C-alpha positions, -999 to +999 in steps of 0.1 A: +814+000+378+843-024+371+858-027+337+869-064+335+882-082+305+869-116+297+897-140+287+890-157+253+905-190+264+894-215+290+916-237+312+936-258+288+938-232+260+906-242+244+887-212+230+853-206+247+822-208+227+802-177+220+773-189+241+795-195+271+811-160+267+776-145+265+764-164+295+794-151+315+789-115+303+752-117+312+760-131+347+785-102+353+760-077+340+733-091+362+756-089+393+765-053+385+728-044+381+719-061+413+746-041+431+734-009+415+699-017+425+710-023+461+729+010+462+699+029+448+675+012+473+699+021+501+700+057+490+663+059+496+654+072+462+617+081+461+614+083+423+600+055+401+621+024+397+629+007+364+597-004+348+575+016+371+555+046+360+545+078+378+508+080+384+492+114+381 
């Protein structure tokens, strides 16, 4: 997983709003989780996925 820093300023030196920072962080997190899911699916894991329960 990459450890990226999010710059606190945008283009012309204006500070980003908290909402914009959170949206960017959520987008990065979503991309990382999607990549992890693809890796796990490719590994052929037979265990229950996130949000799934074992029956038995």
